mmCIF file of the N, C-alpha and C atoms, coordinates in Angstrom:
data_MODEL
# 
_entry.id   MODEL 
# 
loop_
_atom_site.group_PDB 
_atom_site.id 
_atom_site.type_symbol 
_atom_site.label_atom_id 
_atom_site.label_alt_id 
_atom_site.label_comp_id 
_atom_site.label_asym_id 
_atom_site.label_entity_id 
_atom_site.label_seq_id 
_atom_site.pdbx_PDB_ins_code 
_atom_site.Cartn_x 
_atom_site.Cartn_y 
_atom_site.Cartn_z 
_atom_site.occupancy 
_atom_site.B_iso_or_equiv 
_atom_site.pdbx_formal_charge 
_atom_site.auth_seq_id 
_atom_site.auth_comp_id 
_atom_site.auth_asym_id 
_atom_site.auth_atom_id 
_atom_site.pdbx_PDB_model_num 
ATOM 1   N N  . MET A 1 1  ? 78.154  -14.401 -36.647 1.00 0.00 ? 1  MET A N  1 
ATOM 2   C CA . MET A 1 1  ? 77.072  -15.549 -36.715 1.00 0.00 ? 1  MET A CA 1 
ATOM 3   C C  . MET A 1 1  ? 76.883  -16.058 -35.233 1.00 0.00 ? 1  MET A C  1 
ATOM 4   N N  . ASN A 1 2  ? 78.021  -15.877 -34.469 1.00 0.00 ? 2  ASN A N  1 
ATOM 5   C CA . ASN A 1 2  ? 77.997  -16.095 -32.854 1.00 0.00 ? 2  ASN A CA 1 
ATOM 6   C C  . ASN A 1 2  ? 77.053  -15.111 -32.332 1.00 0.00 ? 2  ASN A C  1 
ATOM 7   N N  . GLN A 1 3  ? 76.974  -14.003 -32.556 1.00 0.00 ? 3  GLN A N  1 
ATOM 8   C CA . GLN A 1 3  ? 76.021  -12.951 -32.161 1.00 0.00 ? 3  GLN A CA 1 
ATOM 9   C C  . GLN A 1 3  ? 74.813  -13.215 -32.372 1.00 0.00 ? 3  GLN A C  1 
ATOM 10  N N  . GLN A 1 4  ? 74.524  -13.640 -33.607 1.00 0.00 ? 4  GLN A N  1 
ATOM 11  C CA . GLN A 1 4  ? 73.021  -14.069 -33.952 1.00 0.00 ? 4  GLN A CA 1 
ATOM 12  C C  . GLN A 1 4  ? 72.478  -15.212 -32.978 1.00 0.00 ? 4  GLN A C  1 
ATOM 13  N N  . LEU A 1 5  ? 73.424  -16.249 -32.966 1.00 0.00 ? 5  LEU A N  1 
ATOM 14  C CA . LEU A 1 5  ? 73.221  -17.328 -32.071 1.00 0.00 ? 5  LEU A CA 1 
ATOM 15  C C  . LEU A 1 5  ? 72.733  -17.042 -30.613 1.00 0.00 ? 5  LEU A C  1 
ATOM 16  N N  . GLN A 1 6  ? 73.547  -16.138 -30.136 1.00 0.00 ? 6  GLN A N  1 
ATOM 17  C CA . GLN A 1 6  ? 73.427  -15.434 -28.816 1.00 0.00 ? 6  GLN A CA 1 
ATOM 18  C C  . GLN A 1 6  ? 72.035  -14.871 -28.814 1.00 0.00 ? 6  GLN A C  1 
ATOM 19  N N  . ASP A 1 7  ? 71.690  -13.941 -29.555 1.00 0.00 ? 7  ASP A N  1 
ATOM 20  C CA . ASP A 1 7  ? 70.414  -13.180 -29.569 1.00 0.00 ? 7  ASP A CA 1 
ATOM 21  C C  . ASP A 1 7  ? 69.315  -14.151 -29.767 1.00 0.00 ? 7  ASP A C  1 
ATOM 22  N N  . ILE A 1 8  ? 69.572  -15.198 -30.580 1.00 0.00 ? 8  ILE A N  1 
ATOM 23  C CA . ILE A 1 8  ? 68.598  -16.386 -30.567 1.00 0.00 ? 8  ILE A CA 1 
ATOM 24  C C  . ILE A 1 8  ? 68.159  -16.974 -29.339 1.00 0.00 ? 8  ILE A C  1 
ATOM 25  N N  . ALA A 1 9  ? 69.264  -17.378 -28.870 1.00 0.00 ? 9  ALA A N  1 
ATOM 26  C CA . ALA A 1 9  ? 69.391  -18.072 -27.375 1.00 0.00 ? 9  ALA A CA 1 
ATOM 27  C C  . ALA A 1 9  ? 68.618  -17.074 -26.271 1.00 0.00 ? 9  ALA A C  1 
ATOM 28  N N  . GLY A 1 10 ? 68.921  -15.749 -26.498 1.00 0.00 ? 10 GLY A N  1 
ATOM 29  C CA . GLY A 1 10 ? 68.303  -14.751 -25.565 1.00 0.00 ? 10 GLY A CA 1 
ATOM 30  C C  . GLY A 1 10 ? 66.852  -14.707 -25.765 1.00 0.00 ? 10 GLY A C  1 
ATOM 31  N N  . HIS A 1 11 ? 66.504  -14.477 -27.076 1.00 0.00 ? 11 HIS A N  1 
ATOM 32  C CA . HIS A 1 11 ? 64.910  -14.426 -27.393 1.00 0.00 ? 11 HIS A CA 1 
ATOM 33  C C  . HIS A 1 11 ? 64.400  -15.772 -26.798 1.00 0.00 ? 11 HIS A C  1 
ATOM 34  N N  . ILE A 1 12 ? 64.911  -16.936 -26.995 1.00 0.00 ? 12 ILE A N  1 
ATOM 35  C CA . ILE A 1 12 ? 64.356  -18.383 -26.710 1.00 0.00 ? 12 ILE A CA 1 
ATOM 36  C C  . ILE A 1 12 ? 63.959  -18.239 -24.917 1.00 0.00 ? 12 ILE A C  1 
ATOM 37  N N  . GLY A 1 13 ? 65.304  -17.749 -24.302 1.00 0.00 ? 13 GLY A N  1 
ATOM 38  C CA . GLY A 1 13 ? 65.217  -17.615 -22.761 1.00 0.00 ? 13 GLY A CA 1 
ATOM 39  C C  . GLY A 1 13 ? 63.959  -16.794 -22.484 1.00 0.00 ? 13 GLY A C  1 
ATOM 40  N N  . HIS A 1 14 ? 63.812  -15.673 -23.192 1.00 0.00 ? 14 HIS A N  1 
ATOM 41  C CA . HIS A 1 14 ? 62.821  -14.841 -22.907 1.00 0.00 ? 14 HIS A CA 1 
ATOM 42  C C  . HIS A 1 14 ? 61.404  -15.556 -23.032 1.00 0.00 ? 14 HIS A C  1 
ATOM 43  N N  . LEU A 1 15 ? 61.225  -16.090 -24.192 1.00 0.00 ? 15 LEU A N  1 
ATOM 44  C CA . LEU A 1 15 ? 60.074  -16.707 -24.466 1.00 0.00 ? 15 LEU A CA 1 
ATOM 45  C C  . LEU A 1 15 ? 59.654  -17.884 -23.639 1.00 0.00 ? 15 LEU A C  1 
ATOM 46  N N  . SER A 1 16 ? 60.792  -18.554 -23.219 1.00 0.00 ? 16 SER A N  1 
ATOM 47  C CA . SER A 1 16 ? 60.558  -19.719 -22.139 1.00 0.00 ? 16 SER A CA 1 
ATOM 48  C C  . SER A 1 16 ? 60.098  -18.978 -20.640 1.00 0.00 ? 16 SER A C  1 
ATOM 49  N N  . ALA A 1 17 ? 60.781  -17.937 -20.370 1.00 0.00 ? 17 ALA A N  1 
ATOM 50  C CA . ALA A 1 17 ? 60.056  -17.327 -19.237 1.00 0.00 ? 17 ALA A CA 1 
ATOM 51  C C  . ALA A 1 17 ? 58.762  -16.899 -19.063 1.00 0.00 ? 17 ALA A C  1 
ATOM 52  N N  . GLU A 1 18 ? 58.372  -16.200 -20.323 1.00 0.00 ? 18 GLU A N  1 
ATOM 53  C CA . GLU A 1 18 ? 57.073  -15.975 -20.832 1.00 0.00 ? 18 GLU A CA 1 
ATOM 54  C C  . GLU A 1 18 ? 56.084  -16.959 -20.578 1.00 0.00 ? 18 GLU A C  1 
ATOM 55  N N  . GLY A 1 19 ? 56.525  -18.115 -21.134 1.00 0.00 ? 19 GLY A N  1 
ATOM 56  C CA . GLY A 1 19 ? 55.595  -19.399 -21.239 1.00 0.00 ? 19 GLY A CA 1 
ATOM 57  C C  . GLY A 1 19 ? 55.506  -20.029 -19.881 1.00 0.00 ? 19 GLY A C  1 
ATOM 58  N N  . GLY A 1 20 ? 56.492  -19.889 -19.045 1.00 0.00 ? 20 GLY A N  1 
ATOM 59  C CA . GLY A 1 20 ? 56.200  -20.175 -17.577 1.00 0.00 ? 20 GLY A CA 1 
ATOM 60  C C  . GLY A 1 20 ? 55.172  -19.107 -16.746 1.00 0.00 ? 20 GLY A C  1 
ATOM 61  N N  . LEU A 1 21 ? 55.125  -17.917 -16.975 1.00 0.00 ? 21 LEU A N  1 
ATOM 62  C CA . LEU A 1 21 ? 54.259  -16.907 -16.420 1.00 0.00 ? 21 LEU A CA 1 
ATOM 63  C C  . LEU A 1 21 ? 52.775  -17.451 -16.904 1.00 0.00 ? 21 LEU A C  1 
ATOM 64  N N  . ILE A 1 22 ? 52.634  -17.816 -18.251 1.00 0.00 ? 22 ILE A N  1 
ATOM 65  C CA . ILE A 1 22 ? 51.513  -18.017 -18.822 1.00 0.00 ? 22 ILE A CA 1 
ATOM 66  C C  . ILE A 1 22 ? 50.920  -19.440 -18.152 1.00 0.00 ? 22 ILE A C  1 
ATOM 67  N N  . SER A 1 23 ? 51.872  -20.347 -17.808 1.00 0.00 ? 23 SER A N  1 
ATOM 68  C CA . SER A 1 23 ? 51.490  -21.774 -17.358 1.00 0.00 ? 23 SER A CA 1 
ATOM 69  C C  . SER A 1 23 ? 51.103  -21.537 -15.849 1.00 0.00 ? 23 SER A C  1 
ATOM 70  N N  . ASN A 1 24 ? 51.974  -20.729 -15.115 1.00 0.00 ? 24 ASN A N  1 
ATOM 71  C CA . ASN A 1 24 ? 51.413  -20.330 -13.595 1.00 0.00 ? 24 ASN A CA 1 
ATOM 72  C C  . ASN A 1 24 ? 49.887  -19.751 -14.081 1.00 0.00 ? 24 ASN A C  1 
ATOM 73  N N  . SER A 1 25 ? 49.805  -18.762 -14.665 1.00 0.00 ? 25 SER A N  1 
ATOM 74  C CA . SER A 1 25 ? 48.394  -18.276 -14.674 1.00 0.00 ? 25 SER A CA 1 
ATOM 75  C C  . SER A 1 25 ? 47.266  -19.200 -15.132 1.00 0.00 ? 25 SER A C  1 
ATOM 76  N N  . MET A 1 26 ? 47.620  -19.805 -16.024 1.00 0.00 ? 26 MET A N  1 
ATOM 77  C CA . MET A 1 26 ? 46.603  -21.088 -16.234 1.00 0.00 ? 26 MET A CA 1 
ATOM 78  C C  . MET A 1 26 ? 46.289  -21.744 -15.272 1.00 0.00 ? 26 MET A C  1 
ATOM 79  N N  . ILE A 1 27 ? 47.320  -22.249 -14.342 1.00 0.00 ? 27 ILE A N  1 
ATOM 80  C CA . ILE A 1 27 ? 47.137  -23.137 -13.179 1.00 0.00 ? 27 ILE A CA 1 
ATOM 81  C C  . ILE A 1 27 ? 46.323  -22.389 -12.021 1.00 0.00 ? 27 ILE A C  1 
ATOM 82  N N  . GLU A 1 28 ? 46.639  -20.994 -12.004 1.00 0.00 ? 28 GLU A N  1 
ATOM 83  C CA . GLU A 1 28 ? 45.746  -20.341 -11.148 1.00 0.00 ? 28 GLU A CA 1 
ATOM 84  C C  . GLU A 1 28 ? 44.357  -20.107 -11.512 1.00 0.00 ? 28 GLU A C  1 
ATOM 85  N N  . LEU A 1 29 ? 44.219  -19.957 -12.785 1.00 0.00 ? 29 LEU A N  1 
ATOM 86  C CA . LEU A 1 29 ? 42.917  -19.809 -13.324 1.00 0.00 ? 29 LEU A CA 1 
ATOM 87  C C  . LEU A 1 29 ? 41.957  -21.238 -13.107 1.00 0.00 ? 29 LEU A C  1 
ATOM 88  N N  . LYS A 1 30 ? 42.752  -22.312 -13.230 1.00 0.00 ? 30 LYS A N  1 
ATOM 89  C CA . LYS A 1 30 ? 41.868  -23.571 -13.077 1.00 0.00 ? 30 LYS A CA 1 
ATOM 90  C C  . LYS A 1 30 ? 41.718  -23.550 -11.584 1.00 0.00 ? 30 LYS A C  1 
ATOM 91  N N  . GLN A 1 31 ? 42.616  -23.429 -10.784 1.00 0.00 ? 31 GLN A N  1 
ATOM 92  C CA . GLN A 1 31 ? 42.219  -23.470 -9.158  1.00 0.00 ? 31 GLN A CA 1 
ATOM 93  C C  . GLN A 1 31 ? 40.881  -22.519 -9.086  1.00 0.00 ? 31 GLN A C  1 
ATOM 94  N N  . LYS A 1 32 ? 40.892  -21.342 -9.535  1.00 0.00 ? 32 LYS A N  1 
ATOM 95  C CA . LYS A 1 32 ? 39.856  -20.446 -9.342  1.00 0.00 ? 32 LYS A CA 1 
ATOM 96  C C  . LYS A 1 32 ? 38.646  -21.204 -9.807  1.00 0.00 ? 32 LYS A C  1 
ATOM 97  N N  . HIS A 1 33 ? 38.621  -21.803 -10.867 1.00 0.00 ? 33 HIS A N  1 
ATOM 98  C CA . HIS A 1 33 ? 37.477  -22.239 -11.675 1.00 0.00 ? 33 HIS A CA 1 
ATOM 99  C C  . HIS A 1 33 ? 36.961  -23.408 -10.913 1.00 0.00 ? 33 HIS A C  1 
ATOM 100 N N  . GLN A 1 34 ? 37.859  -24.271 -10.209 1.00 0.00 ? 34 GLN A N  1 
ATOM 101 C CA . GLN A 1 34 ? 37.358  -25.415 -9.564  1.00 0.00 ? 34 GLN A CA 1 
ATOM 102 C C  . GLN A 1 34 ? 36.590  -24.754 -8.176  1.00 0.00 ? 34 GLN A C  1 
ATOM 103 N N  . TYR A 1 35 ? 37.522  -23.947 -7.547  1.00 0.00 ? 35 TYR A N  1 
ATOM 104 C CA . TYR A 1 35 ? 36.606  -23.218 -6.384  1.00 0.00 ? 35 TYR A CA 1 
ATOM 105 C C  . TYR A 1 35 ? 35.274  -22.681 -6.497  1.00 0.00 ? 35 TYR A C  1 
ATOM 106 N N  . ASN A 1 36 ? 35.273  -21.862 -7.704  1.00 0.00 ? 36 ASN A N  1 
ATOM 107 C CA . ASN A 1 36 ? 33.972  -21.364 -8.260  1.00 0.00 ? 36 ASN A CA 1 
ATOM 108 C C  . ASN A 1 36 ? 32.896  -22.359 -8.478  1.00 0.00 ? 36 ASN A C  1 
ATOM 109 N N  . ASP A 1 37 ? 33.353  -23.520 -9.164  1.00 0.00 ? 37 ASP A N  1 
ATOM 110 C CA . ASP A 1 37 ? 32.390  -24.484 -9.491  1.00 0.00 ? 37 ASP A CA 1 
ATOM 111 C C  . ASP A 1 37 ? 31.847  -25.256 -8.188  1.00 0.00 ? 37 ASP A C  1 
ATOM 112 N N  . GLY A 1 38 ? 32.763  -25.436 -7.281  1.00 0.00 ? 38 GLY A N  1 
ATOM 113 C CA . GLY A 1 38 ? 32.240  -25.954 -6.074  1.00 0.00 ? 38 GLY A CA 1 
ATOM 114 C C  . GLY A 1 38 ? 31.220  -24.953 -5.155  1.00 0.00 ? 38 GLY A C  1 
ATOM 115 N N  . ASN A 1 39 ? 31.329  -24.016 -5.112  1.00 0.00 ? 39 ASN A N  1 
ATOM 116 C CA . ASN A 1 39 ? 30.657  -22.731 -4.697  1.00 0.00 ? 39 ASN A CA 1 
ATOM 117 C C  . ASN A 1 39 ? 29.234  -22.880 -5.560  1.00 0.00 ? 39 ASN A C  1 
ATOM 118 N N  . ILE A 1 40 ? 29.206  -22.814 -6.633  1.00 0.00 ? 40 ILE A N  1 
ATOM 119 C CA . ILE A 1 40 ? 27.931  -22.817 -7.494  1.00 0.00 ? 40 ILE A CA 1 
ATOM 120 C C  . ILE A 1 40 ? 27.371  -24.172 -7.192  1.00 0.00 ? 40 ILE A C  1 
ATOM 121 N N  . THR A 1 41 ? 28.103  -25.300 -7.102  1.00 0.00 ? 41 THR A N  1 
ATOM 122 C CA . THR A 1 41 ? 27.219  -26.586 -6.700  1.00 0.00 ? 41 THR A CA 1 
ATOM 123 C C  . THR A 1 41 ? 26.496  -26.343 -5.342  1.00 0.00 ? 41 THR A C  1 
ATOM 124 N N  . GLU A 1 42 ? 27.268  -25.760 -4.509  1.00 0.00 ? 42 GLU A N  1 
ATOM 125 C CA . GLU A 1 42 ? 26.595  -25.549 -3.126  1.00 0.00 ? 42 GLU A CA 1 
ATOM 126 C C  . GLU A 1 42 ? 25.502  -24.771 -3.090  1.00 0.00 ? 42 GLU A C  1 
ATOM 127 N N  . ILE A 1 43 ? 25.525  -23.409 -3.931  1.00 0.00 ? 43 ILE A N  1 
ATOM 128 C CA . ILE A 1 43 ? 24.452  -22.572 -4.082  1.00 0.00 ? 43 ILE A CA 1 
ATOM 129 C C  . ILE A 1 43 ? 23.096  -23.381 -4.685  1.00 0.00 ? 43 ILE A C  1 
ATOM 130 N N  . ALA A 1 44 ? 23.483  -24.067 -5.717  1.00 0.00 ? 44 ALA A N  1 
ATOM 131 C CA . ALA A 1 44 ? 22.396  -24.853 -6.463  1.00 0.00 ? 44 ALA A CA 1 
ATOM 132 C C  . ALA A 1 44 ? 21.657  -25.833 -5.419  1.00 0.00 ? 44 ALA A C  1 
ATOM 133 N N  . THR A 1 45 ? 22.333  -26.497 -4.591  1.00 0.00 ? 45 THR A N  1 
ATOM 134 C CA . THR A 1 45 ? 21.948  -27.397 -3.737  1.00 0.00 ? 45 THR A CA 1 
ATOM 135 C C  . THR A 1 45 ? 20.977  -26.536 -2.594  1.00 0.00 ? 45 THR A C  1 
ATOM 136 N N  . ALA A 1 46 ? 21.564  -25.425 -2.261  1.00 0.00 ? 46 ALA A N  1 
ATOM 137 C CA . ALA A 1 46 ? 20.950  -24.894 -1.222  1.00 0.00 ? 46 ALA A CA 1 
ATOM 138 C C  . ALA A 1 46 ? 19.476  -24.315 -1.841  1.00 0.00 ? 46 ALA A C  1 
ATOM 139 N N  . ILE A 1 47 ? 19.571  -23.681 -3.120  1.00 0.00 ? 47 ILE A N  1 
ATOM 140 C CA . ILE A 1 47 ? 18.347  -23.273 -3.751  1.00 0.00 ? 47 ILE A CA 1 
ATOM 141 C C  . ILE A 1 47 ? 17.335  -24.326 -3.999  1.00 0.00 ? 47 ILE A C  1 
ATOM 142 N N  . GLU A 1 48 ? 17.830  -25.779 -4.190  1.00 0.00 ? 48 GLU A N  1 
ATOM 143 C CA . GLU A 1 48 ? 16.837  -26.803 -4.182  1.00 0.00 ? 48 GLU A CA 1 
ATOM 144 C C  . GLU A 1 48 ? 16.218  -27.028 -2.902  1.00 0.00 ? 48 GLU A C  1 
ATOM 145 N N  . GLN A 1 49 ? 17.187  -26.917 -1.866  1.00 0.00 ? 49 GLN A N  1 
ATOM 146 C CA . GLN A 1 49 ? 16.325  -27.072 -0.318  1.00 0.00 ? 49 GLN A CA 1 
ATOM 147 C C  . GLN A 1 49 ? 15.427  -25.892 -0.286  1.00 0.00 ? 49 GLN A C  1 
ATOM 148 N N  . VAL A 1 50 ? 15.797  -24.726 -0.468  1.00 0.00 ? 50 VAL A N  1 
ATOM 149 C CA . VAL A 1 50 ? 14.692  -23.618 -0.254  1.00 0.00 ? 50 VAL A CA 1 
ATOM 150 C C  . VAL A 1 50 ? 13.537  -23.850 -1.011  1.00 0.00 ? 50 VAL A C  1 
ATOM 151 N N  . SER A 1 51 ? 13.683  -24.474 -2.249  1.00 0.00 ? 51 SER A N  1 
ATOM 152 C CA . SER A 1 51 ? 12.400  -24.597 -3.188  1.00 0.00 ? 51 SER A CA 1 
ATOM 153 C C  . SER A 1 51 ? 11.576  -25.563 -2.475  1.00 0.00 ? 51 SER A C  1 
ATOM 154 N N  . ALA A 1 52 ? 12.104  -26.610 -2.013  1.00 0.00 ? 52 ALA A N  1 
ATOM 155 C CA . ALA A 1 52 ? 11.418  -27.822 -1.299  1.00 0.00 ? 52 ALA A CA 1 
ATOM 156 C C  . ALA A 1 52 ? 10.859  -27.264 -0.257  1.00 0.00 ? 52 ALA A C  1 
ATOM 157 N N  . THR A 1 53 ? 11.383  -26.530 0.582   1.00 0.00 ? 53 THR A N  1 
ATOM 158 C CA . THR A 1 53 ? 10.681  -25.675 1.767   1.00 0.00 ? 53 THR A CA 1 
ATOM 159 C C  . THR A 1 53 ? 9.629   -25.123 1.572   1.00 0.00 ? 53 THR A C  1 
ATOM 160 N N  . PHE A 1 54 ? 9.706   -24.160 0.293   1.00 0.00 ? 54 PHE A N  1 
ATOM 161 C CA . PHE A 1 54 ? 8.575   -23.463 -0.200  1.00 0.00 ? 54 PHE A CA 1 
ATOM 162 C C  . PHE A 1 54 ? 7.364   -24.362 -0.562  1.00 0.00 ? 54 PHE A C  1 
ATOM 163 N N  . GLN A 1 55 ? 7.700   -25.443 -1.156  1.00 0.00 ? 55 GLN A N  1 
ATOM 164 C CA . GLN A 1 55 ? 6.669   -26.145 -1.715  1.00 0.00 ? 55 GLN A CA 1 
ATOM 165 C C  . GLN A 1 55 ? 5.899   -26.980 -0.250  1.00 0.00 ? 55 GLN A C  1 
ATOM 166 N N  . GLU A 1 56 ? 6.579   -27.360 0.631   1.00 0.00 ? 56 GLU A N  1 
ATOM 167 C CA . GLU A 1 56 ? 5.988   -27.923 1.793   1.00 0.00 ? 56 GLU A CA 1 
ATOM 168 C C  . GLU A 1 56 ? 5.208   -26.567 2.545   1.00 0.00 ? 56 GLU A C  1 
ATOM 169 N N  . ILE A 1 57 ? 5.619   -25.485 2.480   1.00 0.00 ? 57 ILE A N  1 
ATOM 170 C CA . ILE A 1 57 ? 4.953   -24.404 3.289   1.00 0.00 ? 57 ILE A CA 1 
ATOM 171 C C  . ILE A 1 57 ? 3.668   -24.094 2.362   1.00 0.00 ? 57 ILE A C  1 
ATOM 172 N N  . SER A 1 58 ? 3.722   -24.191 1.004   1.00 0.00 ? 58 SER A N  1 
ATOM 173 C CA . SER A 1 58 ? 2.646   -24.021 0.204   1.00 0.00 ? 58 SER A CA 1 
ATOM 174 C C  . SER A 1 58 ? 1.619   -25.041 0.561   1.00 0.00 ? 58 SER A C  1 
ATOM 175 N N  . ALA A 1 59 ? 2.061   -26.155 0.719   1.00 0.00 ? 59 ALA A N  1 
ATOM 176 C CA . ALA A 1 59 ? 1.017   -27.537 0.991   1.00 0.00 ? 59 ALA A CA 1 
ATOM 177 C C  . ALA A 1 59 ? 0.333   -27.121 2.151   1.00 0.00 ? 59 ALA A C  1 
ATOM 178 N N  . HIS A 1 60 ? 1.169   -26.945 3.321   1.00 0.00 ? 60 HIS A N  1 
ATOM 179 C CA . HIS A 1 60 ? 0.422   -26.586 4.570   1.00 0.00 ? 60 HIS A CA 1 
ATOM 180 C C  . HIS A 1 60 ? -0.496  -25.387 4.352   1.00 0.00 ? 60 HIS A C  1 
ATOM 181 N N  . VAL A 1 61 ? -0.187  -24.320 3.811   1.00 0.00 ? 61 VAL A N  1 
ATOM 182 C CA . VAL A 1 61 ? -0.991  -23.073 3.728   1.00 0.00 ? 61 VAL A CA 1 
ATOM 183 C C  . VAL A 1 61 ? -2.335  -23.684 2.938   1.00 0.00 ? 61 VAL A C  1 
ATOM 184 N N  . GLU A 1 62 ? -2.209  -24.338 2.071   1.00 0.00 ? 62 GLU A N  1 
ATOM 185 C CA . GLU A 1 62 ? -3.208  -24.996 1.211   1.00 0.00 ? 62 GLU A CA 1 
ATOM 186 C C  . GLU A 1 62 ? -4.090  -25.736 2.242   1.00 0.00 ? 62 GLU A C  1 
ATOM 187 N N  . HIS A 1 63 ? -3.640  -26.586 2.998   1.00 0.00 ? 63 HIS A N  1 
ATOM 188 C CA . HIS A 1 63 ? -4.192  -27.465 3.948   1.00 0.00 ? 63 HIS A CA 1 
ATOM 189 C C  . HIS A 1 63 ? -4.834  -26.625 5.010   1.00 0.00 ? 63 HIS A C  1 
ATOM 190 N N  . VAL A 1 64 ? -4.492  -25.615 5.515   1.00 0.00 ? 64 VAL A N  1 
ATOM 191 C CA . VAL A 1 64 ? -4.995  -24.743 6.557   1.00 0.00 ? 64 VAL A CA 1 
ATOM 192 C C  . VAL A 1 64 ? -6.038  -23.844 5.779   1.00 0.00 ? 64 VAL A C  1 
ATOM 193 N N  . SER A 1 65 ? -5.968  -23.657 4.720   1.00 0.00 ? 65 SER A N  1 
ATOM 194 C CA . SER A 1 65 ? -6.859  -22.688 3.740   1.00 0.00 ? 65 SER A CA 1 
ATOM 195 C C  . SER A 1 65 ? -8.200  -23.583 3.653   1.00 0.00 ? 65 SER A C  1 
ATOM 196 N N  . GLN A 1 66 ? -7.974  -24.884 3.451   1.00 0.00 ? 66 GLN A N  1 
ATOM 197 C CA . GLN A 1 66 ? -9.120  -25.777 3.362   1.00 0.00 ? 66 GLN A CA 1 
ATOM 198 C C  . GLN A 1 66 ? -9.774  -25.890 4.418   1.00 0.00 ? 66 GLN A C  1 
ATOM 199 N N  . LYS A 1 67 ? -9.118  -26.185 5.735   1.00 0.00 ? 67 LYS A N  1 
ATOM 200 C CA . LYS A 1 67 ? -9.607  -26.322 7.019   1.00 0.00 ? 67 LYS A CA 1 
ATOM 201 C C  . LYS A 1 67 ? -10.494 -25.161 7.463   1.00 0.00 ? 67 LYS A C  1 
ATOM 202 N N  . SER A 1 68 ? -10.032 -23.950 7.145   1.00 0.00 ? 68 SER A N  1 
ATOM 203 C CA . SER A 1 68 ? -10.586 -22.611 7.266   1.00 0.00 ? 68 SER A CA 1 
ATOM 204 C C  . SER A 1 68 ? -12.022 -22.453 6.664   1.00 0.00 ? 68 SER A C  1 
ATOM 205 N N  . GLU A 1 69 ? -11.796 -22.983 5.245   1.00 0.00 ? 69 GLU A N  1 
ATOM 206 C CA . GLU A 1 69 ? -13.010 -22.949 4.428   1.00 0.00 ? 69 GLU A CA 1 
ATOM 207 C C  . GLU A 1 69 ? -14.007 -23.797 5.199   1.00 0.00 ? 69 GLU A C  1 
ATOM 208 N N  . HIS A 1 70 ? -13.673 -25.252 5.728   1.00 0.00 ? 70 HIS A N  1 
ATOM 209 C CA . HIS A 1 70 ? -14.627 -26.040 6.138   1.00 0.00 ? 70 HIS A CA 1 
ATOM 210 C C  . HIS A 1 70 ? -15.021 -25.476 7.321   1.00 0.00 ? 70 HIS A C  1 
ATOM 211 N N  . LEU A 1 71 ? -14.324 -24.855 8.292   1.00 0.00 ? 71 LEU A N  1 
ATOM 212 C CA . LEU A 1 71 ? -14.919 -24.286 9.440   1.00 0.00 ? 71 LEU A CA 1 
ATOM 213 C C  . LEU A 1 71 ? -15.907 -23.294 9.215   1.00 0.00 ? 71 LEU A C  1 
ATOM 214 N N  . TYR A 1 72 ? -15.542 -22.427 8.170   1.00 0.00 ? 72 TYR A N  1 
ATOM 215 C CA . TYR A 1 72 ? -16.267 -21.170 8.073   1.00 0.00 ? 72 TYR A CA 1 
ATOM 216 C C  . TYR A 1 72 ? -17.709 -21.679 7.312   1.00 0.00 ? 72 TYR A C  1 
ATOM 217 N N  . ALA A 1 73 ? -17.701 -22.874 6.506   1.00 0.00 ? 73 ALA A N  1 
ATOM 218 C CA . ALA A 1 73 ? -18.887 -23.300 6.255   1.00 0.00 ? 73 ALA A CA 1 
ATOM 219 C C  . ALA A 1 73 ? -19.872 -24.082 7.323   1.00 0.00 ? 73 ALA A C  1 
ATOM 220 N N  . LEU A 1 74 ? -19.104 -24.731 8.286   1.00 0.00 ? 74 LEU A N  1 
ATOM 221 C CA . LEU A 1 74 ? -19.849 -25.301 9.439   1.00 0.00 ? 74 LEU A CA 1 
ATOM 222 C C  . LEU A 1 74 ? -20.418 -24.176 10.066  1.00 0.00 ? 74 LEU A C  1 
ATOM 223 N N  . GLN A 1 75 ? -19.773 -22.937 10.315  1.00 0.00 ? 75 GLN A N  1 
ATOM 224 C CA . GLN A 1 75 ? -20.191 -21.915 11.272  1.00 0.00 ? 75 GLN A CA 1 
ATOM 225 C C  . GLN A 1 75 ? -21.652 -21.286 10.386  1.00 0.00 ? 75 GLN A C  1 
ATOM 226 N N  . ASN A 1 76 ? -21.705 -21.274 9.262   1.00 0.00 ? 76 ASN A N  1 
ATOM 227 C CA . ASN A 1 76 ? -22.825 -20.696 8.652   1.00 0.00 ? 76 ASN A CA 1 
ATOM 228 C C  . ASN A 1 76 ? -23.935 -21.450 8.397   1.00 0.00 ? 76 ASN A C  1 
ATOM 229 N N  . LYS A 1 77 ? -23.873 -22.875 8.821   1.00 0.00 ? 77 LYS A N  1 
ATOM 230 C CA . LYS A 1 77 ? -25.107 -23.553 8.729   1.00 0.00 ? 77 LYS A CA 1 
ATOM 231 C C  . LYS A 1 77 ? -26.045 -23.192 9.800   1.00 0.00 ? 77 LYS A C  1 
# 
């Protein structure tokens, strides 16, 4: 009976050590997730800024195009 209790205690110790490894792995995964989440937020912000810049460029191109058409019309009068 004593041997069985020692075996059980050994198995419990092994399971406890494995649980500690799993816990450490989960902490590491959580940290990586938080880091990646921060990077994704920065990328999304950068994409929004680029999109806004392209919209401004498009508006300027449209304005220049209208001015060009107006000048062309004046030239052909």
